[in-house]
py3Dmol code that shows the C-alpha trace and the ligand (Angstrom):
import py3Dmol

protein = """\
ATOM      1  CA  UNK A   1     -57.269 185.667 148.052  1.00  0.00           C
ATOM      2  CA  UNK A   2     -56.194 189.040 149.286  1.00  0.00           C
ATOM      3  CA  UNK A   3     -55.776 188.812 153.073  1.00  0.00           C
ATOM      4  CA  UNK A   4     -58.605 190.600 154.786  1.00  0.00           C
ATOM      5  CA  UNK A   5     -57.950 194.114 155.918  1.00  0.00           C
ATOM      6  CA  UNK A   6     -60.841 195.481 157.867  1.00  0.00           C
ATOM      7  CA  UNK A   7     -61.734 198.407 160.004  1.00  0.00           C
ATOM      8  CA  UNK A   8     -60.557 196.466 163.000  1.00  0.00           C
ATOM      9  CA  UNK A   9     -57.267 195.331 161.595  1.00  0.00           C
ATOM     10  CA  UNK A  10     -54.497 196.552 163.852  1.00  0.00           C
ATOM     11  CA  UNK A  11     -51.949 198.233 161.646  1.00  0.00           C
ATOM     12  CA  UNK A  12     -49.340 199.712 163.961  1.00  0.00           C
ATOM     13  CA  UNK A  13     -46.279 198.493 162.179  1.00  0.00           C
ATOM     14  CA  UNK A  14     -45.064 200.786 159.484  1.00  0.00           C
ATOM     15  CA  UNK A  15     -41.810 199.387 158.204  1.00  0.00           C
ATOM     16  CA  UNK A  16     -40.116 199.591 154.882  1.00  0.00           C
ATOM     17  CA  UNK A  17     -40.772 195.887 154.312  1.00  0.00           C
ATOM     18  CA  UNK A  18     -44.383 196.007 155.437  1.00  0.00           C
ATOM     19  CA  UNK A  19     -47.093 195.605 152.806  1.00  0.00           C
ATOM     20  CA  UNK A  20     -50.664 196.556 153.707  1.00  0.00           C
ATOM     21  CA  UNK A  21     -50.155 195.904 157.445  1.00  0.00           C
ATOM     22  CA  UNK A  22     -48.438 192.580 156.769  1.00  0.00           C
ATOM     23  CA  UNK A  23     -45.085 192.532 158.449  1.00  0.00           C
ATOM     24  CA  UNK A  24     -42.630 190.620 156.261  1.00  0.00           C
ATOM     25  CA  UNK A  25     -39.480 191.657 158.145  1.00  0.00           C
ATOM     26  CA  UNK A  26     -37.415 191.031 155.033  1.00  0.00           C
ATOM     27  CA  UNK A  27     -38.955 187.647 154.254  1.00  0.00           C
ATOM     28  CA  UNK A  28     -40.401 186.759 150.856  1.00  0.00           C
ATOM     29  CA  UNK A  29     -43.230 184.360 151.644  1.00  0.00           C
ATOM     30  CA  UNK A  30     -44.174 184.635 155.304  1.00  0.00           C
ATOM     31  CA  UNK A  31     -45.625 187.649 157.075  1.00  0.00           C
ATOM     32  CA  UNK A  32     -47.103 188.473 160.465  1.00  0.00           C
ATOM     33  CA  UNK A  33     -50.489 190.122 160.870  1.00  0.00           C
ATOM     34  CA  UNK A  34     -52.125 191.434 164.018  1.00  0.00           C
ATOM     35  CA  UNK A  35     -55.845 191.777 163.615  1.00  0.00           C
ATOM     36  CA  UNK A  36     -59.073 192.091 165.507  1.00  0.00           C
ATOM     37  CA  UNK A  37     -61.010 189.546 163.439  1.00  0.00           C
ATOM     38  CA  UNK A  38     -58.602 186.770 164.312  1.00  0.00           C
ATOM     39  CA  UNK A  39     -58.330 188.119 167.864  1.00  0.00           C
ATOM     40  CA  UNK A  40     -54.575 188.148 167.777  1.00  0.00           C
ATOM     41  CA  UNK A  41     -51.640 187.113 165.737  1.00  0.00           C
ATOM     42  CA  UNK A  42     -51.702 185.336 162.410  1.00  0.00           C
ATOM     43  CA  UNK A  43     -48.810 184.093 160.370  1.00  0.00           C
ATOM     44  CA  UNK A  44     -49.612 184.410 156.693  1.00  0.00           C
ATOM     45  CA  UNK A  45     -48.120 182.615 153.726  1.00  0.00           C
ATOM     46  CA  UNK A  46     -48.234 184.641 150.554  1.00  0.00           C
ATOM     47  CA  UNK A  47     -48.880 182.131 147.781  1.00  0.00           C
ATOM     48  CA  UNK A  48     -49.268 184.761 145.102  1.00  0.00           C
ATOM     49  CA  UNK A  49     -46.663 187.501 145.455  1.00  0.00           C
ATOM     50  CA  UNK A  50     -47.354 188.699 141.900  1.00  0.00           C
ATOM     51  CA  UNK A  51     -50.993 189.383 142.826  1.00  0.00           C
ATOM     52  CA  UNK A  52     -52.220 186.778 140.359  1.00  0.00           C
ATOM     53  CA  UNK A  53     -55.974 186.450 140.717  1.00  0.00           C
ATOM     54  CA  UNK A  54     -58.817 185.502 138.418  1.00  0.00           C
ATOM     55  CA  UNK A  55     -61.182 187.959 140.104  1.00  0.00           C
ATOM     56  CA  UNK A  56     -61.123 191.746 139.808  1.00  0.00           C
ATOM     57  CA  UNK A  57     -62.990 192.722 142.951  1.00  0.00           C
ATOM     58  CA  UNK A  58     -63.905 196.367 142.944  1.00  0.00           C
ATOM     59  CA  UNK A  59     -62.625 196.877 146.461  1.00  0.00           C
ATOM     60  CA  UNK A  60     -59.325 195.024 146.029  1.00  0.00           C
ATOM     61  CA  UNK A  61     -56.320 197.278 146.521  1.00  0.00           C
ATOM     62  CA  UNK A  62     -53.801 194.974 144.863  1.00  0.00           C
ATOM     63  CA  UNK A  63     -53.086 196.108 141.318  1.00  0.00           C
ATOM     64  CA  UNK A  64     -54.202 193.414 138.917  1.00  0.00           C
ATOM     65  CA  UNK A  65     -52.948 192.705 135.444  1.00  0.00           C
ATOM     66  CA  UNK A  66     -54.714 190.706 132.760  1.00  0.00           C
ATOM     67  CA  UNK A  67     -51.981 188.074 132.805  1.00  0.00           C
ATOM     68  CA  UNK A  68     -52.148 185.386 135.475  1.00  0.00           C
ATOM     69  CA  UNK A  69     -48.501 185.262 136.460  1.00  0.00           C
ATOM     70  CA  UNK A  70     -48.554 181.988 138.330  1.00  0.00           C
ATOM     71  CA  UNK A  71     -45.283 181.563 140.160  1.00  0.00           C
ATOM     72  CA  UNK A  72     -44.524 178.556 142.329  1.00  0.00           C
ATOM     73  CA  UNK A  73     -43.632 179.164 145.939  1.00  0.00           C
ATOM     74  CA  UNK A  74     -39.990 178.394 146.738  1.00  0.00           C
ATOM     75  CA  UNK A  75     -40.591 175.570 149.189  1.00  0.00           C
ATOM     76  CA  UNK A  76     -37.111 175.593 150.742  1.00  0.00           C
ATOM     77  CA  UNK A  77     -37.324 179.314 151.421  1.00  0.00           C
ATOM     78  CA  UNK A  78     -40.876 178.941 152.715  1.00  0.00           C
ATOM     79  CA  UNK A  79     -39.854 176.233 155.188  1.00  0.00           C
ATOM     80  CA  UNK A  80     -36.943 178.317 156.489  1.00  0.00           C
ATOM     81  CA  UNK A  81     -39.032 181.460 156.817  1.00  0.00           C
ATOM     82  CA  UNK A  82     -41.922 179.648 158.447  1.00  0.00           C
ATOM     83  CA  UNK A  83     -39.747 177.935 161.031  1.00  0.00           C
ATOM     84  CA  UNK A  84     -37.840 181.097 161.920  1.00  0.00           C
ATOM     85  CA  UNK A  85     -41.121 183.024 162.254  1.00  0.00           C
ATOM     86  CA  UNK A  86     -42.760 180.373 164.437  1.00  0.00           C
ATOM     87  CA  UNK A  87     -39.596 180.153 166.509  1.00  0.00           C
ATOM     88  CA  UNK A  88     -39.513 183.925 166.965  1.00  0.00           C
ATOM     89  CA  UNK A  89     -43.133 183.928 168.177  1.00  0.00           C
ATOM     90  CA  UNK A  90     -42.829 180.865 170.419  1.00  0.00           C
ATOM     91  CA  UNK A  91     -39.603 182.054 172.067  1.00  0.00           C
ATOM     92  CA  UNK A  92     -41.019 185.516 172.811  1.00  0.00           C
ATOM     93  CA  UNK A  93     -38.331 187.132 170.672  1.00  0.00           C
ATOM     94  CA  UNK A  94     -40.908 188.763 168.415  1.00  0.00           C
ATOM     95  CA  UNK A  95     -42.860 190.273 171.304  1.00  0.00           C
ATOM     96  CA  UNK A  96     -39.711 192.058 172.452  1.00  0.00           C
ATOM     97  CA  UNK A  97     -39.387 193.870 169.128  1.00  0.00           C
ATOM     98  CA  UNK A  98     -40.253 197.533 169.481  1.00  0.00           C
ATOM     99  CA  UNK A  99     -43.162 197.307 167.044  1.00  0.00           C
ATOM    100  CA  UNK A 100     -44.893 194.624 169.121  1.00  0.00           C
ATOM    101  CA  UNK A 101     -43.791 195.260 172.679  1.00  0.00           C
ATOM    102  CA  UNK A 102     -46.679 197.622 173.454  1.00  0.00           C
ATOM    103  CA  UNK A 103     -49.307 194.946 172.785  1.00  0.00           C
ATOM    104  CA  UNK A 104     -50.711 192.750 175.560  1.00  0.00           C
ATOM    105  CA  UNK A 105     -49.332 189.230 175.567  1.00  0.00           C
ATOM    106  CA  UNK A 106     -52.702 187.680 174.682  1.00  0.00           C
ATOM    107  CA  UNK A 107     -52.540 189.531 171.380  1.00  0.00           C
ATOM    108  CA  UNK A 108     -49.164 188.037 170.603  1.00  0.00           C
ATOM    109  CA  UNK A 109     -49.914 184.344 170.803  1.00  0.00           C
ATOM    110  CA  UNK A 110     -50.322 182.640 167.471  1.00  0.00           C
ATOM    111  CA  UNK A 111     -53.935 182.047 166.408  1.00  0.00           C
ATOM    112  CA  UNK A 112     -53.460 180.505 162.986  1.00  0.00           C
ATOM    113  CA  UNK A 113     -51.332 180.128 159.892  1.00  0.00           C
ATOM    114  CA  UNK A 114     -53.138 181.466 156.857  1.00  0.00           C
ATOM    115  CA  UNK A 115     -52.805 180.413 153.233  1.00  0.00           C
ATOM    116  CA  UNK A 116     -53.451 183.712 151.645  1.00  0.00           C
ATOM    117  CA  UNK A 117     -51.608 186.183 149.495  1.00  0.00           C
ATOM    118  CA  UNK A 118     -51.718 189.217 147.303  1.00  0.00           C
ATOM    119  CA  UNK A 119     -53.861 187.214 144.868  1.00  0.00           C
ATOM    120  CA  UNK A 120     -55.774 183.922 144.875  1.00  0.00           C
ATOM    121  CA  UNK A 121     -53.845 181.171 146.723  1.00  0.00           C
ATOM    122  CA  UNK A 122     -55.584 178.187 145.116  1.00  0.00           C
ATOM    123  CA  UNK A 123     -54.064 179.180 141.776  1.00  0.00           C
ATOM    124  CA  UNK A 124     -50.563 178.568 143.155  1.00  0.00           C
ATOM    125  CA  UNK A 125     -48.902 175.909 140.949  1.00  0.00           C
ATOM    126  CA  UNK A 126     -47.404 174.028 143.915  1.00  0.00           C
ATOM    127  CA  UNK A 127     -50.301 174.485 146.333  1.00  0.00           C
ATOM    128  CA  UNK A 128     -50.038 170.890 147.589  1.00  0.00           C
ATOM    129  CA  UNK A 129     -46.368 171.266 148.463  1.00  0.00           C
ATOM    130  CA  UNK A 130     -47.100 174.458 150.376  1.00  0.00           C
ATOM    131  CA  UNK A 131     -49.808 172.758 152.425  1.00  0.00           C
ATOM    132  CA  UNK A 132     -47.561 169.748 153.048  1.00  0.00           C
ATOM    133  CA  UNK A 133     -44.808 172.088 154.263  1.00  0.00           C
ATOM    134  CA  UNK A 134     -47.140 173.770 156.767  1.00  0.00           C
ATOM    135  CA  UNK A 135     -48.490 170.444 157.982  1.00  0.00           C
ATOM    136  CA  UNK A 136     -44.974 169.072 158.351  1.00  0.00           C
ATOM    137  CA  UNK A 137     -43.928 172.092 160.443  1.00  0.00           C
ATOM    138  CA  UNK A 138     -46.965 171.544 162.657  1.00  0.00           C
ATOM    139  CA  UNK A 139     -46.417 167.811 162.963  1.00  0.00           C
ATOM    140  CA  UNK A 140     -42.877 168.294 164.268  1.00  0.00           C
ATOM    141  CA  UNK A 141     -44.475 169.605 167.445  1.00  0.00           C
ATOM    142  CA  UNK A 142     -41.769 172.215 168.098  1.00  0.00           C
ATOM    143  CA  UNK A 143     -44.324 174.970 168.432  1.00  0.00           C
ATOM    144  CA  UNK A 144     -47.729 175.215 170.083  1.00  0.00           C
ATOM    145  CA  UNK A 145     -50.478 173.781 167.858  1.00  0.00           C
ATOM    146  CA  UNK A 146     -51.776 176.148 165.209  1.00  0.00           C
ATOM    147  CA  UNK A 147     -54.692 175.729 162.872  1.00  0.00           C
ATOM    148  CA  UNK A 148     -54.435 176.289 159.139  1.00  0.00           C
ATOM    149  CA  UNK A 149     -56.814 178.662 157.398  1.00  0.00           C
ATOM    150  CA  UNK A 150     -57.236 178.836 153.641  1.00  0.00           C
ATOM    151  CA  UNK A 151     -58.724 182.158 152.536  1.00  0.00           C
ATOM    152  CA  UNK A 152     -60.012 181.799 148.973  1.00  0.00           C
ATOM    153  CA  UNK A 153     -62.387 183.204 146.393  1.00  0.00           C
ATOM    154  CA  UNK A 154     -63.253 179.581 145.663  1.00  0.00           C
ATOM    155  CA  UNK A 155     -62.303 179.564 142.004  1.00  0.00           C
ATOM    156  CA  UNK A 156     -59.566 176.937 142.387  1.00  0.00           C
ATOM    157  CA  UNK A 157     -61.467 174.566 144.640  1.00  0.00           C
ATOM    158  CA  UNK A 158     -62.195 172.170 141.796  1.00  0.00           C
ATOM    159  CA  UNK A 159     -58.525 171.723 140.935  1.00  0.00           C
ATOM    160  CA  UNK A 160     -57.548 168.121 141.823  1.00  0.00           C
ATOM    161  CA  UNK A 161     -54.367 169.283 143.562  1.00  0.00           C
ATOM    162  CA  UNK A 162     -56.345 171.691 145.730  1.00  0.00           C
ATOM    163  CA  UNK A 163     -58.848 168.976 146.591  1.00  0.00           C
ATOM    164  CA  UNK A 164     -55.964 166.676 147.473  1.00  0.00           C
ATOM    165  CA  UNK A 165     -54.360 169.337 149.677  1.00  0.00           C
ATOM    166  CA  UNK A 166     -57.637 169.995 151.479  1.00  0.00           C
ATOM    167  CA  UNK A 167     -57.878 166.331 152.354  1.00  0.00           C
ATOM    168  CA  UNK A 168     -54.786 166.943 154.485  1.00  0.00           C
ATOM    169  CA  UNK A 169     -56.659 169.548 156.536  1.00  0.00           C
ATOM    170  CA  UNK A 170     -57.829 168.370 159.950  1.00  0.00           C
ATOM    171  CA  UNK A 171     -61.140 169.156 161.625  1.00  0.00           C
ATOM    172  CA  UNK A 172     -59.518 172.122 163.399  1.00  0.00           C
ATOM    173  CA  UNK A 173     -58.394 173.698 160.149  1.00  0.00           C
ATOM    174  CA  UNK A 174     -60.678 176.066 158.285  1.00  0.00           C
ATOM    175  CA  UNK A 175     -61.531 177.105 154.733  1.00  0.00           C
ATOM    176  CA  UNK A 176     -62.884 180.622 154.360  1.00  0.00           C
ATOM    177  CA  UNK A 177     -64.671 181.079 151.038  1.00  0.00           C
ATOM    178  CA  UNK A 178     -65.649 184.445 149.635  1.00  0.00           C
ATOM    179  CA  UNK A 179     -69.348 185.079 148.989  1.00  0.00           C
ATOM    180  CA  UNK A 180     -70.051 188.779 148.476  1.00  0.00           C
ATOM    181  CA  UNK A 181     -73.397 188.581 146.718  1.00  0.00           C
ATOM    182  CA  UNK A 182     -76.764 186.917 146.525  1.00  0.00           C
ATOM    183  CA  UNK A 183     -77.544 187.492 142.880  1.00  0.00           C
ATOM    184  CA  UNK A 184     -75.782 186.931 139.598  1.00  0.00           C
ATOM    185  CA  UNK A 185     -75.853 190.641 138.850  1.00  0.00           C
ATOM    186  CA  UNK A 186     -74.337 191.693 142.167  1.00  0.00           C
ATOM    187  CA  UNK A 187     -71.737 188.938 141.970  1.00  0.00           C
ATOM    188  CA  UNK A 188     -70.549 190.062 138.545  1.00  0.00           C
ATOM    189  CA  UNK A 189     -70.435 193.659 139.739  1.00  0.00           C
ATOM    190  CA  UNK A 190     -68.499 192.977 142.959  1.00  0.00           C
ATOM    191  CA  UNK A 191     -66.102 190.373 141.538  1.00  0.00           C
ATOM    192  CA  UNK A 192     -65.492 192.192 138.267  1.00  0.00           C
ATOM    193  CA  UNK A 193     -65.603 188.914 136.343  1.00  0.00           C
ATOM    194  CA  UNK A 194     -68.110 187.456 133.940  1.00  0.00           C
ATOM    195  CA  UNK A 195     -68.549 183.955 135.300  1.00  0.00           C
ATOM    196  CA  UNK A 196     -71.834 182.329 136.321  1.00  0.00           C
ATOM    197  CA  UNK A 197     -72.785 182.872 139.954  1.00  0.00           C
ATOM    198  CA  UNK A 198     -74.320 179.395 139.975  1.00  0.00           C
ATOM    199  CA  UNK A 199     -70.868 177.903 139.484  1.00  0.00           C
ATOM    200  CA  UNK A 200     -69.545 179.849 142.476  1.00  0.00           C
ATOM    201  CA  UNK A 201     -72.325 178.460 144.657  1.00  0.00           C
ATOM    202  CA  UNK A 202     -71.801 174.959 143.262  1.00  0.00           C
ATOM    203  CA  UNK A 203     -68.136 175.017 144.296  1.00  0.00           C
ATOM    204  CA  UNK A 204     -69.056 176.146 147.817  1.00  0.00           C
ATOM    205  CA  UNK A 205     -71.702 173.440 148.004  1.00  0.00           C
ATOM    206  CA  UNK A 206     -69.301 170.763 146.842  1.00  0.00           C
ATOM    207  CA  UNK A 207     -66.764 171.817 149.466  1.00  0.00           C
ATOM    208  CA  UNK A 208     -69.376 172.213 152.189  1.00  0.00           C
ATOM    209  CA  UNK A 209     -70.566 168.664 151.645  1.00  0.00           C
ATOM    210  CA  UNK A 210     -67.056 167.371 152.225  1.00  0.00           C
ATOM    211  CA  UNK A 211     -66.033 169.560 155.173  1.00  0.00           C
ATOM    212  CA  UNK A 212     -67.290 172.566 157.165  1.00  0.00           C
ATOM    213  CA  UNK A 213     -66.874 175.847 155.353  1.00  0.00           C
ATOM    214  CA  UNK A 214     -66.618 179.402 156.695  1.00  0.00           C
ATOM    215  CA  UNK A 215     -68.461 181.894 154.506  1.00  0.00           C
ATOM    216  CA  UNK A 216     -66.462 185.108 154.172  1.00  0.00           C
ATOM    217  CA  UNK A 217     -68.705 187.932 152.981  1.00  0.00           C
ATOM    218  CA  UNK A 218     -67.802 191.513 152.279  1.00  0.00           C
ATOM    219  CA  UNK A 219     -70.592 194.066 152.153  1.00  0.00           C
ATOM    220  CA  UNK A 220     -69.928 197.587 150.999  1.00  0.00           C
ATOM    221  CA  UNK A 221     -71.846 200.669 150.088  1.00  0.00           C
ATOM    222  CA  UNK A 222     -71.785 201.204 146.330  1.00  0.00           C
ATOM    223  CA  UNK A 223     -71.977 204.791 145.086  1.00  0.00           C
ATOM    224  CA  UNK A 224     -73.123 205.704 148.596  1.00  0.00           C
ATOM    225  CA  UNK A 225     -75.969 203.178 148.698  1.00  0.00           C
ATOM    226  CA  UNK A 226     -76.102 200.306 151.176  1.00  0.00           C
ATOM    227  CA  UNK A 227     -77.009 196.831 149.885  1.00  0.00           C
ATOM    228  CA  UNK A 228     -80.739 196.727 149.232  1.00  0.00           C
ATOM    229  CA  UNK A 229     -83.168 194.621 151.254  1.00  0.00           C
ATOM    230  CA  UNK A 230     -83.743 192.418 148.230  1.00  0.00           C
ATOM    231  CA  UNK A 231     -80.000 191.858 147.819  1.00  0.00           C
ATOM    232  CA  UNK A 232     -79.651 190.835 151.478  1.00  0.00           C
ATOM    233  CA  UNK A 233     -82.680 188.591 151.097  1.00  0.00           C
ATOM    234  CA  UNK A 234     -81.115 186.944 148.037  1.00  0.00           C
ATOM    235  CA  UNK A 235     -77.841 186.462 149.950  1.00  0.00           C
ATOM    236  CA  UNK A 236     -79.691 184.795 152.842  1.00  0.00           C
ATOM    237  CA  UNK A 237     -81.530 182.616 150.364  1.00  0.00           C
ATOM    238  CA  UNK A 238     -78.219 181.454 148.857  1.00  0.00           C
ATOM    239  CA  UNK A 239     -76.930 180.494 152.305  1.00  0.00           C
ATOM    240  CA  UNK A 240     -80.173 178.724 153.065  1.00  0.00           C
ATOM    241  CA  UNK A 241     -80.033 176.755 149.809  1.00  0.00           C
ATOM    242  CA  UNK A 242     -76.441 175.751 150.495  1.00  0.00           C
ATOM    243  CA  UNK A 243     -77.564 174.393 153.864  1.00  0.00           C
ATOM    244  CA  UNK A 244     -80.613 172.649 152.432  1.00  0.00           C
ATOM    245  CA  UNK A 245     -78.485 170.898 149.833  1.00  0.00           C
ATOM    246  CA  UNK A 246     -76.086 169.570 152.431  1.00  0.00           C
ATOM    247  CA  UNK A 247     -73.348 172.171 152.892  1.00  0.00           C
ATOM    248  CA  UNK A 248     -72.124 172.474 156.470  1.00  0.00           C
ATOM    249  CA  UNK A 249     -71.725 176.178 157.183  1.00  0.00           C
ATOM    250  CA  UNK A 250     -69.395 176.464 160.136  1.00  0.00           C
ATOM    251  CA  UNK A 251     -69.555 180.229 160.487  1.00  0.00           C
ATOM    252  CA  UNK A 252     -70.475 183.299 158.480  1.00  0.00           C
ATOM    253  CA  UNK A 253     -68.139 186.280 158.591  1.00  0.00           C
ATOM    254  CA  UNK A 254     -69.570 189.672 157.714  1.00  0.00           C
ATOM    255  CA  UNK A 255     -67.142 192.512 157.140  1.00  0.00           C
ATOM    256  CA  UNK A 256     -66.578 195.569 155.026  1.00  0.00           C
ATOM    257  CA  UNK A 257     -63.858 197.436 153.175  1.00  0.00           C
ATOM    258  CA  UNK A 258     -61.515 199.375 155.391  1.00  0.00           C
ATOM    259  CA  UNK A 259     -60.637 202.312 153.197  1.00  0.00           C
ATOM    260  CA  UNK A 260     -62.233 203.583 150.069  1.00  0.00           C
ATOM    261  CA  UNK A 261     -60.032 202.609 147.173  1.00  0.00           C
ATOM    262  CA  UNK A 262     -59.311 205.482 144.868  1.00  0.00           C
ATOM    263  CA  UNK A 263     -61.567 205.269 141.838  1.00  0.00           C
ATOM    264  CA  UNK A 264     -63.663 202.501 143.413  1.00  0.00           C
ATOM    265  CA  UNK A 265     -67.398 202.828 143.821  1.00  0.00           C
ATOM    266  CA  UNK A 266     -67.211 200.767 147.025  1.00  0.00           C
ATOM    267  CA  UNK A 267     -66.922 202.257 150.478  1.00  0.00           C
ATOM    268  CA  UNK A 268     -67.067 201.149 154.091  1.00  0.00           C
ATOM    269  CA  UNK A 269     -70.394 200.017 155.503  1.00  0.00           C
ATOM    270  CA  UNK A 270     -71.064 200.995 159.140  1.00  0.00           C
ATOM    271  CA  UNK A 271     -70.730 198.390 161.834  1.00  0.00           C
ATOM    272  CA  UNK A 272     -74.440 198.694 162.671  1.00  0.00           C
ATOM    273  CA  UNK A 273     -75.368 197.656 159.110  1.00  0.00           C
ATOM    274  CA  UNK A 274     -72.970 194.718 159.192  1.00  0.00           C
ATOM    275  CA  UNK A 275     -74.364 193.631 162.559  1.00  0.00           C
ATOM    276  CA  UNK A 276     -77.890 193.775 161.197  1.00  0.00           C
ATOM    277  CA  UNK A 277     -76.967 191.440 158.332  1.00  0.00           C
ATOM    278  CA  UNK A 278     -75.211 189.096 160.749  1.00  0.00           C
ATOM    279  CA  UNK A 279     -78.295 189.106 162.988  1.00  0.00           C
ATOM    280  CA  UNK A 280     -80.445 188.003 160.072  1.00  0.00           C
ATOM    281  CA  UNK A 281     -78.013 185.206 159.251  1.00  0.00           C
ATOM    282  CA  UNK A 282     -78.115 183.974 162.848  1.00  0.00           C
ATOM    283  CA  UNK A 283     -81.864 184.285 163.086  1.00  0.00           C
ATOM    284  CA  UNK A 284     -82.764 182.675 159.748  1.00  0.00           C
ATOM    285  CA  UNK A 285     -80.050 180.065 159.452  1.00  0.00           C
ATOM    286  CA  UNK A 286     -78.987 179.417 163.036  1.00  0.00           C
ATOM    287  CA  UNK A 287     -75.345 179.784 162.023  1.00  0.00           C
ATOM    288  CA  UNK A 288     -72.645 181.399 164.138  1.00  0.00           C
ATOM    289  CA  UNK A 289     -71.560 184.792 162.794  1.00  0.00           C
ATOM    290  CA  UNK A 290     -68.651 187.143 163.187  1.00  0.00           C
ATOM    291  CA  UNK A 291     -68.646 190.837 162.342  1.00  0.00           C
ATOM    292  CA  UNK A 292     -65.387 192.642 161.633  1.00  0.00           C
TER     293      UNK A 292
END
"""
ligand_1 = """\
8
LIG
S -60.433 187.587 145.110
Fe -60.845 189.753 144.919
S -60.099 190.652 146.856
Fe -59.155 188.615 146.637
S -57.188 189.027 145.605
Fe -58.690 188.508 144.004
S -59.435 190.522 143.297
Fe -58.431 190.855 145.302
"""
view = py3Dmol.view(width=600, height=400)
view.addModel(protein, "pdb")
view.setStyle({"model": 0}, {"cartoon": {"style": "trace"}})
view.addModel(ligand_1, "xyz")
view.setStyle({"model": 1}, {"stick": {}})
view.zoomTo()
view.show()
């Protein structure tokens, strides 16, 4: 899934090899991201450099083609890039770079390694190998512990290889699953795809019964209109039903688009509106929330 870029994403680094605030520093697979939502530094692994995704979200700023160009990640290159990036962060070398030196040190400690990308990471043909590579790097113990975060639209969660890879996740690791709607109609509009909303919820439920899941929800104004009360109510009802049927919701993240995408009907929703939705989630479901 496209790595989140929100109104609070820190985007100070404008370099020729920087894509959308993600600092690749000449690497192919591994980037660095400073952001408010993660309260510091993330290392990201781009599992879909071609932007391959089976959704067509209206707010997504990665150009999408009809073809799903599924390219495997080069595992040898990934391992080299990951280790050099983690080494650079752990040794303090990165924080001495001009682009980062003006940030306080607490911003520059590693929070997590994210499985993300320009498209949907669970479609990556060698997803298991990627996860094994990250877990191996962590197990070596050369760097301070980092958690893994998979950021996904959920469409590949049923793939056996993805299920196998997620069994390698520990309790500290997290899976963030996109849920931008509460009704079939809104889902089809926001995602740009014609698949049943019930199936989306079923995949979240299946995952949430096996391990805690972080719900990752983008709310936007559409043609200048905020989400209606009935839409928010339907969204809360979906979360409630997931809980009632046994899904463990670890956290709910509420955020919005950062910039209006040219030609898109979606635009940023004010922080006050996002906070109001998060308040309802906390109040009605008793689940921890985050607002970006
Ligand atoms: S799930 Fe949506 S936001 Fe994420 S990469 Fe696909 S089209 Fe873009």
